[in-house]
N, C-alpha and C positions, 0 to 999 in steps of 0.2 A: 512619589515615584522614586525608586531607588536608583542612585547613580552608580556608575562603575566604581568611583572612588569610595562610596559608602559600602558597597559590596566587598571590596578589597579590605577595607578596614574592619568590617564585621568578621570576615574570615580570619583576619589576623587576631582579633580579640578572642575568637573561639580557640584558635591555636594556643594563644597565651594562657587561656583558662586550662586547657588540657595539659600544657607544660607545667603550670602551677600545681595542678592535681598530682602529676607524677613526681614533681620535686618534693611535695609534702609527703607523698607515699614513701618514697625512698628514704627521706629523712626520718620518718617514723620507723621504718624498718631498721635503720642504722642505730637510732637512739634507743628504741625499745625492741630489741630482737625477740623473736618468738622463743618457745621453749627449747628449740633446737640450739645447739651450741654453734656460734659463729654465723656467718652469712651463707645463705643458700646460693647455689649457682644461679638461680632465677633472680635473686637480688642483685647479683653482679651484672647480669644481662640487663635487668631493669635500670640500673644506674647508668650503664653505658648508653642505653637507648634514650634515657632522660637527658643526659648530657648532650647527645647528638641532637635531640629535639630542641633543647635550649639554644644550642649554637645555630641551628637552622632558623629558629625564631629570631635571634639577634640579627642574623644576616638578612632575613626577610624584611625586618623592620628597617634596616639600613637601606636596602634596595627600594623598598616601598617609598620611603621618604625621598630618595633621589629621583625616582620616577615621578612622584607628585610634584616635586620642585621643577623638574624638566618640563612636565606638562604645563605648569603655570607659566614658565618662561616661553614656551612655544605659543601659548594663548596670547601672551603679551606681545610677542613678535608679530603674530597674525593681526592683532589689533593695530599695531603701528603700521604694518604693511598696507592694511586695508585703508587706514586713514591717509597714508601717504599717497595711495593710488587715487583716492577720491580728491585729495588736494591737487594732485597732478592733473587730473581730468579738468577740474575747475580752472586751473591756471592756463592750460592749453586752450580750453574753450573760450576763455576771455581773450587770449592772444589772437585767436582766429576770428573773434567777433561773431560767434555763432548765435543764431536766434534760439529761442527756447525750443522750438520744434526741431531744429538741427541738433541741438544738444541731446534731446530725447532720442532722436534717430541714431546719433553717434553712440550713445550708451547701448542701445539695442544692437547696433552693428557690432560693437566690441564684444557683446555677449554671444554673438554668433547667430542671431536671428536672421532668417531669410527676408527678402523684400515682402513677400506675401504675408509672413508672420508679423512683420512690423506693421504692415497696413492693417491687419486684423486687430492687433493690439492698440493701435492709435486711431482706429476707426476712420481711416482715410483711404483714398484710392492708392493703388500700387504706383501709379504714375507720379503722384505727389511724393511718395517715399523715394522713388528714383530721383526725382528732381532735388529733394532735400539731401540725398546721399551725394549727388553730383556737386551740389553747392558745398557740402561738407568737405569732400575730397579736394575740391579746388582751393578752398580756404586753408586747408591743412597742407596743401601742396604735395598730395600723394595721388597715386593712380587708382587706389582701391582699398578695400577693407583690410587686406593683409598688410599693406604698407602702413595704414593707420594704426593697426595693432602693433606693428613693429616699432613705431615711434614711441609708444608708451612702454613697451618692453625694454627698449634701449635706455630710456630715461630711468626706469626702475633699476635696471642692472648697473647703470653707471654710478649710482649712489648707494652708499651703505645705509639701508633703512634702520637697521638695528645694530648699535655698537656691540661688539662681542667682547 
């Protein structure tokens, strides 16, 4: 399967081949002029277009490298943030002394699932999920799902996950 990165580099290589062809052609025209004396107007235009193509290719290469580097940096930051959030979840769950069932319900609640959806996913009754949510909120000292989520958002926003 072709990735976006490989498609961009393939297009860049095709442009580089075209640029090389035109550079060779204009060099050939300059070194071995045809029977006509001097350069034809079309040769001058071709040289200008070739130079513009070469400059565009150089700029594209620079920008493509920057974009790829930035994408790699963003991917790394996302991995750090994801790992930090998972670590934060585990720390809070341990502090609150949550059972395994309460931990699972907490994760589902943070993901935005309704009580009915959580019950279906966990193959338990809605009453059980409600009781587990109530125990979770009591242990976390919050009044509901939004306050629970805000605890984690505050923790994540208070710390710099990725040094810049």
